[in-house]
PLY file of the C-alpha trace (Angstrom):
ply
format ascii 1.0
element vertex 107
property float x
property float y
property float z
element edge 106
property int vertex1
property int vertex2
end_header
8.24 -21.29 -36.16
9.12 -22.81 -32.16
7.19 -20.43 -29.07
8.35 -20.60 -25.38
8.17 -18.70 -22.67
10.74 -17.09 -21.54
10.92 -15.15 -17.64
13.10 -11.54 -17.57
13.64 -8.50 -15.76
12.78 -5.64 -16.77
13.22 -1.67 -15.01
10.60 1.14 -14.64
10.99 4.20 -13.24
9.39 4.82 -10.05
8.83 9.19 -11.41
7.89 8.37 -15.00
6.98 4.95 -15.81
9.13 4.18 -18.15
12.92 5.32 -18.11
14.80 4.12 -21.82
13.27 7.37 -23.63
15.04 7.39 -27.45
15.58 3.48 -27.32
13.35 0.31 -29.57
11.49 -0.43 -26.20
12.14 -0.86 -22.46
15.63 -3.33 -22.33
14.70 -6.72 -20.66
17.31 -8.51 -18.49
18.27 -11.79 -17.71
18.71 -11.81 -14.18
18.06 -8.75 -11.59
22.77 -8.51 -10.88
22.47 -7.13 -15.03
19.88 -4.53 -15.14
21.00 -3.07 -12.09
24.60 -3.16 -13.81
23.16 -1.73 -16.96
21.07 1.59 -15.16
24.25 2.38 -13.59
25.83 2.73 -16.66
23.45 4.97 -17.97
23.07 7.52 -14.86
19.97 5.48 -12.75
19.60 5.50 -9.10
18.61 2.45 -7.58
18.03 1.84 -4.30
16.38 -1.27 -2.35
13.23 1.32 -1.62
13.30 2.45 -5.20
14.68 3.24 -8.82
14.88 6.88 -10.40
16.10 6.79 -14.41
18.69 9.64 -15.60
15.59 12.28 -16.45
14.30 12.01 -13.46
17.09 12.16 -11.34
18.62 15.62 -12.19
14.34 16.69 -12.23
14.58 15.80 -8.43
17.62 17.75 -7.92
16.23 20.90 -9.62
15.62 23.32 -6.33
14.05 25.49 -8.59
12.50 24.69 -11.04
11.83 27.59 -14.02
8.22 27.27 -15.02
7.03 27.42 -18.91
3.47 28.41 -19.30
1.32 26.01 -19.39
-0.01 24.38 -22.16
-2.88 22.72 -24.45
-1.89 18.91 -24.12
-3.90 15.81 -25.70
-6.36 14.63 -26.32
-4.68 11.16 -24.79
-5.83 7.44 -23.67
-6.16 7.35 -20.55
-6.02 5.36 -17.24
-10.36 4.67 -16.62
-9.64 4.37 -20.68
-11.25 7.24 -21.55
-10.04 10.46 -23.18
-7.55 12.50 -20.93
-7.18 16.32 -22.88
-5.10 19.14 -20.40
-2.84 21.25 -19.51
0.96 21.28 -19.50
3.90 22.66 -18.08
8.01 22.16 -18.66
11.38 23.66 -16.31
13.66 25.19 -18.72
15.99 24.09 -16.44
15.59 20.01 -15.83
13.60 17.33 -17.27
10.64 18.06 -15.11
6.43 18.43 -16.51
3.59 19.18 -14.54
0.17 18.31 -16.32
-3.27 19.58 -15.04
-5.38 17.40 -14.31
-2.51 15.33 -13.24
-2.30 11.82 -15.09
-2.42 8.54 -13.70
-0.54 5.12 -14.66
-2.71 2.62 -16.86
-3.15 -0.52 -13.05
0 1
1 2
2 3
3 4
4 5
5 6
6 7
7 8
8 9
9 10
10 11
11 12
12 13
13 14
14 15
15 16
16 17
17 18
18 19
19 20
20 21
21 22
22 23
23 24
24 25
25 26
26 27
27 28
28 29
29 30
30 31
31 32
32 33
33 34
34 35
35 36
36 37
37 38
38 39
39 40
40 41
41 42
42 43
43 44
44 45
45 46
46 47
47 48
48 49
49 50
50 51
51 52
52 53
53 54
54 55
55 56
56 57
57 58
58 59
59 60
60 61
61 62
62 63
63 64
64 65
65 66
66 67
67 68
68 69
69 70
70 71
71 72
72 73
73 74
74 75
75 76
76 77
77 78
78 79
79 80
80 81
81 82
82 83
83 84
84 85
85 86
86 87
87 88
88 89
89 90
90 91
91 92
92 93
93 94
94 95
95 96
96 97
97 98
98 99
99 100
100 101
101 102
102 103
103 104
104 105
105 106
């Protein structure tokens, strides 16, 4: 079996850190133009300053969130290598969620 190194482009949502729910991993593209075309066809908003997936765009446009009650959440692996435990609530109108304490991405 031959192994080769290949460079690709991936697109990640600036809000949720993902943007590709329901897919078997994130898509990889040969170049930036391919990534932007693909994202535009799936409802992303991509500008020079940021990229926001379709789910997060809906949350961003939700003016008044209709929050559910807080529910316990976790344990999850934490960005610092420990375990995160807390609570979460979701908007009933869009895909927004609030985490307490806030979740942090791994550096």
